Structure formats: C-alpha cells, structure tokens
N, C-alpha and C positions, 0 to 999 in steps of 0.2 A: 430124438427129433421133437418129441412133444415138449421136452424140457426147453429146447431152443426156442420153440414158438412162444411158450409162456414167458420166457426171459425177454424176447423181442417185444412182446406186447407190453411187458412191464416197463421196458426202456422207453417205448413210445409214449406211454402215459406220463412218464417223468418229464420228457422233453417238452410236452405241451405244444401250443401253437407257435411259440416264439422261434422255433427252429425251422419253420416252413419257408420254402422258396416257392412263391406262387407261380403257376405255369403261365405261359403265354396264352391269352384268352381271345378267341374269335367271338366278339360280342354279338355279331350279326347271326352267327350260328346258334348261340344261346337263345337269342330272341325268337328265332324261328321255332326252336324246340318248346319254349314256354308258351308261345302263341297257340300251340296245338291243344292246350287245355281250354281254349276258348273262354277265358275269363278276363275281362278288362281290368279287374282289380289286381291281377298278377302282373300285367304288362304296363300298367300306368307309370309313366315317367321312367320306364325301365332303362333307357339308354343313359339318362343323366344320373340315376340313383342306384344302378346295379351294384357298383363297387362299394357302396355304403351299406349294403344289406346282405353281404356274404361273410361267412366265417369259414376259414380253411381248416379241414381236419388233417390233411397232409399235403404233399406236393401235387396231388392230382384230384383230390376230392374236397368239395366245399358244400356248405349248407347255405341255402338262400331263403330268406324270409322277407317277402315284399313289404315295404314300409306301409304301416296302417292295416296290416292283415295278420291273421294267425296261420296263413299258409306256410308250409315248410317243404323245401325241395332239397334233394341230394343231387348234386351235379358232379359228374365225372368228366375230367378233361384228359382226353387221350388223343389218338389219331382222329377220332370223332368225339363229339360231345353227346353224353347221355344224361337225361333228366328224369328223375324219379320223384314223384310226390309222396312224401312221408306222412303228411297230415291228412286227416279226413274232415277236419273242420272247414267251415265256410268263412267268408269274409265277415269280420267283426267291426272294423272301422274305428276302434278307440285306442289303437296303439301306434298312431303316427308319432314319429320321433322318439320311439322307445329306445332303451339301451339294450342291445342284443349282445350277449356275451356268453363265453364258455367258462365253466368252473368245474374242475375235476371231471372232465369229459361229459358234462351235462350242459344242455343249452337252456338259457334263461332269457326272458323278456321282461324288462322292468320299466314301469311307467308308460307314458304316452298320452296322447290326446286325440280328440276327434268326436264327431257327432255332438258338437257344442258342449263337450264335457272333457274332463281330464281323468286319466287313469293313474292310480298310485299302487297298483297291484304288482306283485312279483309272480311271474308265471314260469313254470318248468315244463319242458316238453317231455312227454312220456312216449318213448319209441314203441313200446308194446301196445299201448292203447291208441297211438297215433293222434294224440290230442295234447293240448296245453292245459295244465292244471294250476290253479292258484295255490300258492304257498302261504299259509298263515304265519304271520310274523309276530312274535310275542312283544308286548310293550310298544308296538308301533302306534303312533298317534292316530286316534280314531277319526280326527278331523283333518287328516292330511288330504290335500286336494290335488297337488301337482308335484311331480318330480322335476326340480329345476336342473340339477346336475347329479350324475352318479358315475362311479368307476369302481372296479374290483381290484383289490391288491391284498395279497397274503390272506386270502379267504375271508376278507372283510369287504363288504359292499358299502363304500362311502356314499352318503346321500345328503343333498340339500333339498328340502321340501318346503312347500308353502302350505299354510293352513287355510281352510275355507273362510268365507266371509261371515259365517255364523259362529266364529270363535268367541264365545261369551266371555271367556276369561280375559281376553284382550292382552294376554301376556306378551306375545310377539307374533309376527307374521311368518317368520322363517325359522326352521329348525335344522341344524346340521348334526349328523350323527352317523353311526355305522351299524350295519346288519351283519351279525356273525352267521356265515353261510353254513356252519356246522350245526349250530343250535337254532338257527333262524330266529334270533332275538335281536331287538333294536336297543341300542345304547345311545342316549342323547349326549352330545358334546356341549351344545349350547344353542341359544336362540337369540334373535335380534329383530328389531323392527326396521323395515326399510321399504321404500318403493321398489318394485321390480326393476331390475337393471340388467342389460346384456352383460355387464361386468360380473354378475353372479352366476351366469349360465355357461355350462360347458356342453358342446354340441353332440348330444346323443345321436342325432340324425345324420351326423357327418363323419362318423368313425369309419375308416377304411382299413385299419390294421391295428393289431394290439399284441403286445408281449407282456411278460410278467410285470415289467416296470413301466413301460411306455405305451402310449396310444398315438397313432397317426390320424389326424383329422383333416378334412377339406372344407374350406369355405368358398363357395362358388358364386360367381356373378355371370351375367350374360357375356362378359368379355374375357374373363380369366378365372383361374383357380388359384387359391392361396392355400398352401399346405403348412401345417404346424405339428409340433410334437407336444403331447401332454405328459408331464412327469407325474405318475400316479402317487409317488412317494411324497414329493414336495408340494404337489398340487399346483404346479406352474405350467403355463403355456410357454413353450420354447420355439423359437424361430431359428432354424439352422441354415447354414450357408449352402448345404447340399440341395435343399428344396426351394431355395430362393428363386422365384421367377421361372419355375419349370412349367411346361405346358400341362394341361389336364391329362391325367392318365387315361388310357383307352383299352387296357387289357394287354396289349403288346408292351406298352410302357406300364410301369408299376412302381409302387413305393411299398417297402415292407421292412420288418424289423427282425433281427436275430439277437436276442439278449440286449446288450447296450450298443449294438451296431445298427446303423441306418443304411438301407440300400435304396438306390434309385436305378431302375432299368429304363432306358429311353426307348423311343420307337424304333431305333436302329439296333436294338438288343445289346447296347453297350451298358455295362454295369459299373456303377460308381458306389462308393461307400465311405463312411467315416464314423468314428465313435461319437456318441452323444456326450460331449464334454464342453467345458468353457471355451476352448479354442474354436469350436465349430458352431457356437451359438452367437448370433448377432443381436438378438433381442429376447426379452422374456417378460412374462406377465404373471405376477404371483396371485393367482385367483384364490387359492385356499387361504392365503394370508389375509385376504379381504374378509373371508368368513370369520377367522379368528379375531381380527381387529374389531369387527362389528359386534361379535359376541362379547369381547372385552369391554368395548364402549358401553354396551348395554348393562353389563355387570357394574361398571364404574358409575354409570348413571344411577342405578338402583342404590348402590352404596352411598353415593352422594345425597340422594333423596332421603335415605334413611338418616344419614348424618345430619343433614339440614333440619329434618324433623326432630331429631334428638336434641340438637342445639337449641332450637326454638322452644322445645318443651322444658329443657333445663333453664333457659332464660326466664321463662314464665314462672317456673318454680322459685328461682332466685328472687325475681321481682316481688312475688307474693310473700316470700319469707321476709324480705326487707321491709315490705309494707307493714306486715304484722309486727315486726320488731320496732319499726318506726312508730306505729300506733301505741305499742306497749311502752316505748320510751317516752312518747309524748304524754301518755297517761301517767307514767311514773313521775315525769317532770311536773305535771300539773298537780299530782297528789303531794309531791314534795313541797310545792309552794303553799298548798292548803295546810299541810302539817306545820309549816312555819308560822302560819297565822294562828292555828289552834294552840301552838306551844305557849303563846302568851297567856292563855286561859288554863294552862295545865294546873291540875289540883282544884279546879273550881267546877261548879255546876251551873250550866247556862240553859236558857229557855230554847225551845225548839226554833223560834224565829231567829234568835241570835246564831244558832248553829247553822241555819240555812244561809245566813249572810256570810258566815265564815267559809262555808262550802262553796259559795258563789252560785247558788241555785235558787235564790229567792225570787228571781224574775220569771221562773217557769210556772206552768199551770199546777194546780193542786195535785193532780194524779202523777204528773211528771216529777214534781218535787218529792213526792212520797217514795217512788221507786228509785229515783236517783240518790236520795238521801241514804236509803238502805244499802244500795250498792257501794256508795263511797265509804260508808261506815265499815262495811266488810273489808274493803280494800285497805283502809287505814289500819284497822285492827290486825289484818294479815301482815302488813309491813312490819309491825311490832315496835315501831318507834313511839307510838301513842296508842292509848286505848280509850274508846268512847263507849260508855255504858249508858243504857237507857234506864231511867228511874221514873216510876209512876209518881205523879204529884199526890201529896197526902190530902190536900184540900179538894182535889177533883180527880178522881181516879180515871177519868176519861182521857187525861192528857199526861204527857211525859216531860221530864227534864232530862238533860244529858250531862253526865259526869265525864270530865276529861282528865285522864291520869297518864 
C-alpha cells in the first residue's frame, strides 16, 4: 500500500499541471469565502481578475495569488468551496502583473510593478515558513529595472528585461536571456536598443492556463474578451479557431490545455477541443522572432560601425603613405634635376655662392641657406651619383670651397 502511494505521488509529479481538467467554479461562492478575510487587497477586481491569478494543482485544488500582493490561498472545489490562507505575509504592492508559475511543484512569482516602481525579483513560496523568499540569480544584470516578458519552458525561464535610466554604459536598453531554474544563473542571449512597444511585451497579468509547451492568455476590454495561445518553444502568439469570438469565461465556462490539445467548455457545459496545429490556427504573431531580429540588427550595426571605422582608418593610412611617397618622389625628382646641373661641374671645385645657385637656394635667408645646403649635400651624397666634398680655402681658413666628383 505504501509503495502504491509513493508511485501515485511520483506519477502525479510527472504529469504536472498540463493534465488537469479545471472544475466548474461558482465564482460568487469563492468571493464570499475570500471576503471573510476582510482585506480589500484580496478582493480588489476579484470578479474580473480571478481566473488570471490561479494555478491548479489538480482537478479540485488551486492556488490563488491576488494580483499585486504576496497573499497565497489554497482553494478546494468540491460540493462546497473551502479557502485556506497559506501565507502569513501582508500586502506588498510591488508585484502587479507578475508572472505566477509552477516549476517542479514549487510556486514562483517573477517581476511585477507598483508603488511607482518596478520589481525584477524572482520569489519562491516556502510552504513551511508560509512566506515568499527572494532567489538570488547569478550573473543577473544589476541594473535590470523591469520584466517585460517571461515564460518557463524546459526548466529555463526566458526573460526580456529593460535596464534602468542610469545605465552608464548605454550599451542597450533591453536584454533577452534565460534563467536556469536548477542553478539559478542568468545567461544573456543578446541586447538591443528600442523604444518600449507592446510588440515586445507578453501578458504576464493575463495568463489563465499553462502547459509544458503552451500558455493561454486573455486580453479583455469592456465589451469582450480575446483569447490567444502562446507557444513557449517558438515564442509565437497563436490565434486558434476554437477560441475565436468566444464569450468571457466565468468558471462554468473555461479554457484549458492538456499537452498539445486545447479545450473549451462553454456555459452549457459542452466541451470542444482541437489540436494546436496549423489547421486550427488562423493567425500568428512571432514575438520572440522580433527579439532575435533586433538583437541581430544591433550586432550588424556594431559590426558595420566597426567596419566603417576600420575602412576610414585604412583610408587615412593609405592617404598618409601616398603623401609621404609623393613628397619623397618630388624630393627625388627635384634632387635629380639639381644633380643634372651639378654634373656639368663634375671634377671641378666651385665657390659656395656658385653651389648655392646650382642648388637653387640662393634666394633664401642666410640661416635657411646654411641648413638647406647641408641637407641637400647629404641627400646628393647618399644617392651616390655624385659626391660633394667641402674643402677649406687655403688663403682664408674661415671659408670653404666645394669639390664635385
């Protein structure tokens, strides 16, 4: 008997929440039970938001976490409804629109906002202590300010987060990555700069059902409810024929998942279902693809910027080299012409004034002539076609003559 119980428990843990058939719920009875706690933070917007804030453990037990709070209730649906408060914490107010999810039979709350601030924490509920505790995430960006979207698949918590306004590096505004729920470590996939757009956001506050592969979410207006499926593997919003134009669920009516099968129970208790496949999808929106596209664009932009900078640098170097070569070539051409003039006097000795005329520097000032003459003599001697030697005059040792050989 003990072995059978352990085996049953093991099988239950394996099947997860995706095998659950939600019971028919009398929401009015649930509201009456919750009002007995005499806390307005529990019953705020309860009728409109109740189904977006529960997670089923099995076909008759669910956990309820009112949006924007850290209250946690266990609700049993049987012939009568019973409500048990599991948490001892009080209203906190910074977890509106968080992602409430189950992983390996543990409840987590991720992100949220409220009290003029955003929360980027991962919280785990401890049943023994009856309280939520923050999980430290290794390598998580210290300046993360808001969780834009998040979903759990294969023990990896995918997350798009924004950085705060004091991001000094100005590297990018958004980071997409994943948190390993075994090691609680963050791995960055990529970042990009962008203005915040609804196209980037997936509705953490609107989730009403989840399986290992898919999420059911609801977008409500004053007039109607719109239901869609989110494929956690491909990161796409899917719009299925089964959920097109259905009325808002009320507890008697419900929408739920079992693996790859979508179920809709209407208010007359009639059940319809279909597989989530191409045949039953009339529209899709590739949200995750937008992330990857913008990450790629950001990388291409950086590579292009580096490439342009490299090309400009290379161009400047080439221009500089050409200019140096051109100057050298001009200098050599000029020296060649001077050597042609000096060649006429090869084998003779000439005065300094005559040499200056042949070098073409006689029009310069005295100091300029002196330095220019020395430089040009060195160049001509280095070329090796002619050699100019300075000879001190015998009658006046203060002056020189120049021998051209």
